[in-house]
C-alpha positions in Angstrom: 8.2 -4.0 4.5 8.8 -1.4 7.2 11.9 0.7 7.5 12.9 3.4 10.0 13.6 6.9 8.7 17.1 8.3 9.3 18.1 12.0 9.4 18.2 13.3 5.8 16.2 10.5 4.2 13.5 11.3 1.7 10.8 9.2 0.0 12.4 10.0 -3.3 15.6 8.5 -2.1 13.8 5.3 -1.0 12.2 5.1 -4.5 15.6 5.2 -6.1 17.2 2.8 -3.6 14.4 0.1 -3.9 13.6 0.8 -7.6 10.0 1.6 -6.7 7.6 4.1 -8.2 7.6 7.1 -5.8 3.8 7.4 -6.0 3.3 3.9 -4.8 5.5 4.7 -1.7 3.5 7.9 -1.1 0.2 6.0 -1.4 1.5 3.2 0.9 2.1 5.8 3.7 -1.1 7.9 3.7 -1.1 10.5 6.4 2.7 10.8 6.2 3.9 14.2 4.9 6.5 13.3 2.2 8.4 16.6 2.7 8.4 16.4 6.5 10.0 13.1 7.4 11.7 12.9 10.8 14.2 10.4 12.1 12.5 7.5 13.8 9.3 7.5 11.7 8.2 4.2 10.2 7.8 4.0 6.4 6.3 1.2 4.4 8.0 0.0 1.2 5.5 -1.8 -1.1 6.3 -4.9 -3.0 9.0 -6.1 -0.5 9.0 -8.3 2.6 11.8 -8.7 5.1 13.2 -12.2 5.3 15.1 -13.5 8.4 18.7 -14.4 7.8 21.3 -15.8 10.2 24.8 -14.5 9.7 27.3 -17.2 8.7 31.1 -17.4 8.9 32.7 -14.9 6.5 29.5 -12.9 5.8 29.6 -9.2 5.4 26.6 -6.9 4.8 28.1 -5.9 1.5 28.4 -9.5 0.3 24.9 -10.3 1.5 23.5 -7.3 -0.4 25.4 -8.2 -3.5 24.2 -11.8 -3.5 20.6 -10.5 -3.5 21.0 -7.7 -6.0 20.5 -5.1 -3.3 22.3 -1.9 -2.5 24.1 -2.0 0.8 22.0 0.9 2.2 18.8 -1.1 1.6 20.1 -3.7 4.0 21.2 -1.1 6.5 17.7 0.5 6.4 16.1 -2.9 7.1 18.3 -3.4 10.1 18.1 -0.1 12.1 20.9 0.2 14.6 23.1 -2.6 13.3 26.8 -2.1 13.2 28.0 -3.5 9.9 31.6 -3.9 11.2 30.6 -6.1 14.2 28.6 -8.9 12.7 28.8 -12.3 14.5 28.0 -15.8 13.4 24.3 -16.6 14.2 23.2 -13.0 14.4 19.7 -12.5 13.1 19.3 -9.8 10.4 16.4 -8.8 8.1 17.0 -9.0 4.3 14.7 -7.1 1.9 13.1 -9.5 -0.7 11.3 -8.1 -3.7 8.1 -10.0 -4.4 8.1 -11.2 -8.0 5.7 -14.1 -7.7 1.9 -14.4 -7.2 0.6 -14.5 -3.7 -2.8 -15.5 -5.0 -3.1 -19.1 -6.2 -6.5 -19.0 -7.9 -6.6 -22.4 -9.6 -8.3 -24.1 -6.6 -11.7 -24.2 -4.8 -11.8 -20.6 -3.8 -14.2 -19.8 -1.0 -14.8 -16.7 1.1 -12.2 -17.6 3.8 -9.5 -18.2 1.2 -10.3 -14.9 -0.5 -10.1 -13.0 2.7 -6.7 -14.5 3.5 -5.4 -13.5 0.1 -6.8 -10.0 0.5 -5.0 -9.7 3.8 -1.7 -10.9 2.3 -2.0 -8.5 -0.7 -2.8 -5.6 1.6 0.3 -6.3 3.7 2.7 -6.5 0.8 1.0 -3.8 -1.3 -0.2 -1.2 1.3 -1.2 1.3 -1.4 -4.3 -0.9 -1.8 -7.3 0.4 0.1 -9.6 -2.3 1.5 -12.9 -1.7 3.2 -16.2 -3.4 3.9 -19.2 -2.3 1.9 -21.7 -4.2 4.0 -22.4 -7.7 5.3 -24.1 -10.8 3.8 -27.1 -12.4 5.3 -24.9 -14.6 7.5 -22.8 -11.6 8.5 -19.8 -12.0 6.3 -18.2 -8.7 5.5 -18.1 -8.0 1.7 -14.8 -6.3 0.9 -14.0 -3.7 -1.7 -10.5 -3.3 -2.9 -9.4 0.1 -4.5 -6.2 0.4 -6.6 -5.0 3.6 -8.2 -5.6 7.3 -7.6 -6.9 8.5 -11.0 -10.0 10.5 -11.8 -11.6 7.8 -13.9 -13.5 5.4 -11.6 -13.9 1.8 -13.0 -15.6 -1.0 -11.2 -15.3 -4.8 -11.5 -17.2 -7.4 -9.5 -17.5 -11.2 -9.4 -19.6 -14.0 -7.9 -23.0 -12.4 -7.9 -24.0 -15.9 -8.6 -22.8 -18.6 -6.2 -22.0 -21.4 -8.7 -20.1 -18.9 -10.8 -17.5 -18.7 -8.1 -14.6 -19.2 -10.5 -15.0 -15.5 -11.4 -13.6 -14.6 -8.0 -10.1 -16.3 -8.3 -9.9 -15.1 -11.9 -10.4 -11.5 -10.8 -8.1 -11.9 -7.8 -5.4 -13.3 -10.0 -5.7 -10.2 -12.2 -5.4 -7.9 -9.2 -2.2 -9.8 -8.1 -0.7 -9.5 -11.6 -1.6 -5.8 -11.8 0.1 -5.2 -8.4 3.2 -7.2 -9.5 3.4 -5.2 -12.7 3.2 -1.9 -10.7 5.8 -2.7 -8.1 8.3 -4.4 -10.5 7.7 -1.8 -13.2 7.1 -4.5 -15.8 4.5 -4.3 -18.6 1.3 -6.4 -18.5 0.4 -7.5 -22.0 2.7 -4.8 -23.3 1.0 -2.1 -21.3 2.8 0.2 -18.9 0.6 -0.1 -15.8 2.0 2.9 -14.0 0.0 5.1 -16.4 -3.2 3.1 -15.7 -2.6 3.6 -11.9 -2.3 7.4 -12.3 -5.3 7.7 -14.6 -7.7 5.3 -13.1 -9.1 4.3 -9.7 -10.1 0.6 -9.9 -12.8 -0.5 -7.5 -13.4 -4.3 -7.2 -15.8 -6.4 -5.2 -14.4 -9.9 -5.8 -17.2 -11.8 -4.1 -20.6 -10.3 -4.0 -22.3 -13.4 -2.7 -20.0 -15.0 0.0 -22.8 -17.1 1.6 -23.8 -18.6 -1.7 -20.3 -19.4 -2.7 -19.7 -21.2 0.6 -22.9 -23.1 0.1 -21.8 -24.4 -3.4 -18.2 -25.2 -2.3 -18.6 -26.3 1.3 -22.2 -27.5 1.6 -25.0 -26.2 3.8 -24.2 -24.4 7.1 -23.8 -26.5 10.1 -26.2 -24.4 12.2 -30.0 -24.3 12.2 -32.3 -23.0 10.9 -30.2 -22.3 7.8 -29.2 -25.9 7.2 -32.7 -27.2 7.0 -34.0 -24.1 5.2 -31.5 -24.3 2.3 -32.0 -28.0 1.9 -35.7 -27.4 1.7 -35.2 -24.6 -0.9 -33.1 -27.1 -2.9 -35.9 -29.6 -3.0 -34.3 -31.9 -0.3 -31.0 -32.2 -2.1 -27.6 -31.6 -0.5 -26.0 -31.1 -3.9 -25.7 -27.3 -4.3 -23.7 -27.3 -7.5 -26.6 -25.6 -9.3 -27.2 -22.9 -6.7 -26.9 -19.3 -7.9 -28.8 -17.4 -5.2 -27.8 -16.1 -1.8 -28.4 -18.1 1.3 -32.1 -16.9 1.4 -32.7 -18.4 -2.0 -32.9 -15.0 -3.7 -31.0 -14.4 -7.0 -28.9 -11.2 -6.4 -28.7 -10.4 -10.0 -32.5 -10.2 -10.2 -32.6 -7.7 -7.3 -32.1 -4.3 -9.0 -34.9 -1.8 -9.9 -34.7 -2.0 -13.7 -38.0 -3.5 -14.9 -37.8 -5.7 -11.8 -41.6 -6.4 -12.0 -41.2 -7.8 -15.5 -38.4 -10.1 -14.5 -40.4 -11.3 -11.5 -43.4 -12.0 -13.6 -41.6 -14.6 -15.6 -39.5 -16.2 -12.8 -40.2 -18.4 -9.8 -42.3 -16.9 -7.0 -40.6 -18.7 -4.1 -37.0 -19.0 -2.8 -34.8 -21.5 -4.5 -31.5 -22.1 -6.2 -32.0 -19.5 -9.0 -34.0 -16.8 -10.6 -36.2 -15.8 -7.6 -35.8 -12.0 -7.4 -37.4 -11.6 -3.9 -40.6 -9.8 -2.9 -39.2 -6.4 -3.7 -36.1 -5.0 -5.4 -33.0 -4.4 -3.2 -34.4 -6.5 -0.3 -31.1 -8.4 0.2 -28.1 -6.9 2.1 -25.7 -8.0 -0.6 -27.7 -6.2 -3.3 -28.2 -3.1 -1.1 -24.4 -3.0 -0.4 -23.7 -3.0 -4.1 -26.3 -0.4 -4.9 -25.0 1.9 -2.1 -21.4 1.5 -3.2 -22.3 2.3 -6.8 -24.1 5.4 -5.8 -21.3 6.5 -3.6 -18.4 5.9 -6.1 -20.2 7.3 -9.2 -18.4 5.0 -11.6 -17.5 5.9 -15.2 -18.2 2.2 -16.2 -18.9 -1.1 -14.5 -18.1 -4.7 -15.5 -19.8 -7.6 -13.8 -18.1 -11.0 -14.4 -20.3 -14.1 -14.6 -20.0 -17.5 -16.3 -20.6 -18.9 -19.0 -20.8 -18.4 -22.8 -17.9 -16.2 -23.8 -20.3 -13.4 -24.5 -20.4 -9.7 -23.4 -23.8 -8.1 -22.8 -23.6 -4.4 -23.3 -27.0 -2.8 -23.9 -30.2 -2.2 -21.9 -33.4 -0.8 -23.4 -31.3 1.5 -25.8 -30.3 3.5 -22.7 -26.6 2.8 -23.1 -24.4 5.6 -24.5 -22.9 5.2 -28.0 -19.4 4.7 -26.6 -20.5 1.3 -25.1 -20.4 -0.2 -28.6 -16.9 1.0 -29.2 -15.8 -0.4 -25.9 -17.4 -3.8 -26.3 -15.8 -4.1 -29.7 -12.4 -3.6 -28.1 -13.3 -6.1 -25.3 -14.2 -8.6 -28.1 -11.0 -7.9 -30.0 -8.7 -8.6 -27.0 -10.7 -11.7 -25.7 -12.4 -13.3 -28.7 -15.7 -13.0 -26.8 -18.9 -12.3 -28.7 -20.7 -8.9 -28.1 -24.4 -9.2 -27.5 -26.4 -6.0 -27.2 -29.4 -7.3 -25.3 -31.4 -10.3 -24.3 -34.8 -10.6 -22.7 -33.6 -10.2 -19.2 -34.0 -7.4 -16.7 -33.3 -6.4 -13.1 -29.6 -7.1 -13.3 -26.8 -5.0 -11.9 -25.5 -3.7 -15.2 -29.1 -3.1 -16.4 -29.7 -0.8 -13.4 -26.4 0.9 -13.8 -27.1 1.7 -17.5 -30.6 2.8 -16.7 -29.8 5.2 -13.8 -26.4 6.6 -15.0 -26.6 6.2 -18.8 -23.0 5.1 -18.7 -21.3 1.9 -20.1 -22.2 -1.3 -18.2 -21.2 -4.8 -19.2 -22.0 -8.4 -18.1 -19.1 -10.6 -19.1 -19.8 -14.3 -19.4 -16.4 -16.1 -18.8 -15.7 -19.5 -20.2 -17.9 -22.2 -21.8 -19.8 -25.2 -20.5 -22.0 -26.0 -17.5 -21.8 -24.1 -14.2 -19.8 -24.4 -12.1 -17.1 -24.4 -14.7 -14.2 -26.8 -13.9 -10.9 -25.6 -12.7 -9.3 -27.2 -15.8 -10.6 -24.1 -17.7 -9.0 -21.7 -15.3 -5.9 -20.8 -17.3 -7.7 -20.4 -20.6 -10.4 -18.3 -18.9 -7.8 -16.1 -17.3 -5.8 -15.5 -20.4 -8.9 -14.4 -22.4 -10.3 -12.3 -19.5 -6.9 -10.5 -18.9 -7.4 -8.5 -22.1 -10.9 -7.3 -20.9 -9.5 -6.4 -17.4 -6.8 -4.3 -19.0 -9.1 -2.7 -21.6 -11.5 -1.7 -19.0 -8.8 0.4 -17.5 -7.2 1.9 -20.6 -10.3 2.7 -22.7 
């Protein structure tokens, strides 16, 4: 919600008036000098929207404010230039409304376009989020990164490396929405004060690494050629893409990283298809390149890649992981009930490459149980178990 600065106003005053953490207001107005406000400037208040209201007979601004648990000055700020003593029936005013509900409704088929709409809504209501593109998919869909927090500890979460594991995206997006609600309403999340997490941690998320593949699974093959014919051919003539893990070129993005890539290729398919073909060389695909470049640029303290299924957490790679990884995975296990697994005979994955090149903690978290794609009937259970991992990844 935007308000207009008056003479003598301060951001601290706004934080008290709207019961909002001052740092969130500062971070929602990057480029604004907090100690040099001038009348007429526009300031964004996170966690609020302005709702239209028509004045009715007998209304006063004081009564309207009282009925909505607002201070009168909050209503005056939202209606710059209004004369509170000259209201008239039918007059349009703006009433600040604190957002206390989720904007993300994750328990549904959740494709790229739905995610982008939700990101746009979150960015509007919570302008302290930083959203930017890290690159484009094969079909030109921009892959967004969302940053929350301004702490020195940089943590990364990603989802939907694999197309038919798309449920990981709305699970992650739901967590982000709950985290934002907790911050702006100053409420605990699983007993944790999230303002401290915000100050100590910068959380980087890529909620959908493989947008083209997710759209293929949920919406069927592209309408345009040659992609339609090509993916049907890769899928052995079938238009059922429920088993498809790869990107639109039939390359498995989690077999694309230079961590014993040759060994992974030797045991996997040699031609494009629904799964396990790692391409002709590592980091050949734009989605994998974007993830690698982002990881190098951000220099994360730890990464968590969310997949399905098995309720397991893979945390080792060739004994290159640091000792703290075991401590961390045991905490993840405690808060989720998931089983820690140090290693399996699998290479060339994102967390493998991260552990190999940085010698820092990296984890592949397998959400839920069953056959991919997991049904939406599991969504609530998956989220409740994953929530402990999302939070532990920030506080450890």
